[in-house]
C-alpha positions in Angstrom: 41.8 161.7 17.2 39.4 159.9 14.8 38.4 157.5 17.4 37.9 160.3 19.9 35.7 162.3 17.6 33.6 159.1 16.8 33.2 158.6 20.5 31.1 161.9 20.5 28.7 160.6 17.9 30.5 162.1 14.8 30.6 159.9 11.8 34.5 160.0 11.3 36.6 158.8 8.2 40.3 159.1 8.1 42.2 158.4 4.9 45.8 158.2 3.5 46.1 160.8 1.0 47.6 159.4 -2.3 49.4 162.5 -3.4 51.0 163.8 -0.2 54.6 162.4 -0.2 58.0 163.8 -0.8 57.8 162.4 -4.4 54.4 163.2 -5.2 52.6 166.2 -3.7 49.5 167.3 -5.5 46.9 169.1 -3.2 44.2 169.6 -6.0 44.3 165.8 -6.9 44.0 164.9 -3.2 41.1 167.4 -2.8 39.4 165.5 -5.7 39.9 162.2 -4.0 38.3 163.7 -0.9 35.2 164.6 -2.9 35.1 161.2 -4.5 35.2 159.5 -1.2 32.3 161.6 0.2 30.4 160.7 -2.8 31.3 157.0 -2.6 30.2 157.0 1.1 27.0 158.8 0.6 27.3 160.5 4.0 25.6 163.8 3.0 26.7 166.8 5.0 30.6 166.9 5.2 33.0 168.7 7.6 36.6 168.7 6.3 39.5 168.7 8.6 43.1 168.3 8.2 46.5 168.9 9.8 49.3 170.7 8.1 49.0 170.2 4.2 45.8 168.3 5.0 44.2 171.6 6.1 45.2 172.9 2.7 43.5 170.0 1.0 40.4 170.3 3.1 40.1 174.0 2.2 40.3 173.0 -1.4 37.8 170.2 -1.2 35.2 172.2 0.9 35.4 175.0 -1.8 34.1 172.7 -4.5 31.7 170.6 -2.4 28.0 171.6 -2.2 27.7 169.1 0.7 30.4 170.8 2.8 29.1 172.5 5.9 32.5 173.5 7.7 36.2 173.2 7.5 38.7 172.7 10.5 42.4 173.5 10.0 45.0 172.2 12.5 48.2 174.2 12.0 47.2 174.5 8.4 50.2 174.9 6.0 49.5 176.5 2.7 51.4 175.7 -0.6 51.7 178.0 -3.5 48.9 180.0 -2.1 46.4 177.4 -3.2 44.4 177.6 0.0 44.7 181.4 0.1 43.2 181.6 -3.4 40.5 179.2 -2.6 39.3 180.7 0.7 37.4 183.6 -0.6 35.1 181.0 -2.4 34.2 179.0 0.7 30.6 179.5 1.7 30.9 177.5 4.9 32.7 178.5 8.2 36.5 178.0 8.3 38.0 177.7 11.7 41.5 176.7 12.9 44.0 176.1 15.5 47.6 177.3 14.9 50.8 176.6 16.6 53.8 179.0 17.0 55.5 180.0 13.8 58.3 177.8 12.7 59.9 176.2 9.6 57.6 173.2 10.1 54.5 175.2 9.5 56.1 177.5 6.9 56.1 180.4 9.4 52.4 179.9 10.2 51.5 180.9 6.7 48.2 179.2 7.2 46.9 182.3 9.2 46.3 184.3 6.0 43.9 181.7 4.8 41.5 182.3 7.6 41.7 186.2 7.0 40.8 185.6 3.4 37.9 183.5 4.1 34.3 185.1 4.4 33.8 183.3 7.7 37.2 182.5 8.9 38.9 182.6 12.4 41.9 181.0 14.0 43.1 180.6 17.5 46.8 180.3 18.3 47.5 177.7 20.7 50.2 178.8 23.1 53.7 177.0 22.9 52.1 174.4 20.4 54.6 173.2 17.7 53.6 171.4 14.6 53.7 167.9 16.2 51.1 168.9 18.9 48.4 168.9 16.4 49.0 165.2 15.4 47.1 162.9 17.8 49.2 160.7 18.1 52.3 162.3 16.7 55.2 160.1 15.3 59.1 159.9 15.8 59.7 161.9 12.6 57.8 165.0 13.7 59.3 164.6 17.1 62.8 164.8 15.5 62.2 167.7 13.1 59.4 169.9 14.7 59.3 169.8 18.3 59.3 173.0 20.2 60.0 174.2 23.6 57.5 174.3 26.5 57.8 176.8 29.4 54.2 177.2 30.5 52.2 174.2 29.2 53.1 170.5 28.8 52.7 168.6 25.6 49.8 166.8 27.2 48.1 170.0 28.2 48.5 171.4 24.7 47.0 168.4 23.1 44.0 168.5 25.5 43.5 172.0 24.4 43.7 171.1 20.7 41.4 168.1 21.2 38.8 170.2 23.3 38.5 173.0 20.8 38.4 170.7 17.8 35.8 168.6 19.3 33.7 171.5 20.3 33.8 173.0 16.9 32.9 169.8 15.1 30.0 169.2 17.3 28.9 172.7 16.9 29.0 172.6 13.1 27.4 169.2 12.8 24.5 170.3 15.1 25.2 167.5 17.5 25.8 169.9 20.2 25.3 173.7 19.5 26.9 174.5 22.8 30.2 173.9 21.2 29.9 177.4 19.7 30.5 178.6 23.3 34.2 177.4 23.2 34.8 179.5 20.1 33.0 182.6 21.1 34.5 185.5 23.0 32.4 186.5 26.0 31.3 183.0 26.8 32.5 181.7 30.1 34.4 178.7 28.8 36.1 180.6 26.0 37.2 183.5 28.1 38.4 180.9 30.7 40.8 179.5 27.9 41.8 183.0 27.1 42.5 183.8 30.8 44.7 180.7 31.3 46.9 181.7 28.5 46.4 178.5 26.6 45.1 180.3 23.5 45.0 183.6 22.0 43.6 185.5 19.0 46.5 186.3 16.5 
């Protein structure tokens, strides 16, 4: 996904989170590392994006970063209501894509985070499981979190996630303001997605 976003002209950095393991889960510590990385790179405006608990960490980082311009959550999973508590203090847009509720996304508990933000919105991707937001996914997620597909294939779902993510990031980075159309009801491209059944507003 990072390589795809970079191909659209976005300066893209991916990182392993130091406190995101079974033995060590500390979202605030990881958020601090995200801030430190941004300072170290000296990139200026930052858009934070993350999958699952990475979405939680992105919200926490953006809430503290004066250089943040936007946040993107990909099937965001909140823990201990940390993102929910931080969301009202976000001064930048928060958008997200969410899958069907399951144990792997804590019953889609991230949806509440978008509702708590001053400028938050989330689209549900039809039949998407937690693995569909990883690009690529891995065998472990495939064993634990794969859902069923009746109307859309995994490839179609991932294409939807990739398209909407790219459009949002291009819009918020000002590289392509037309990316807003993909997220705006009433625009032809957005309404086509809704009409296809690929996405819906929760």
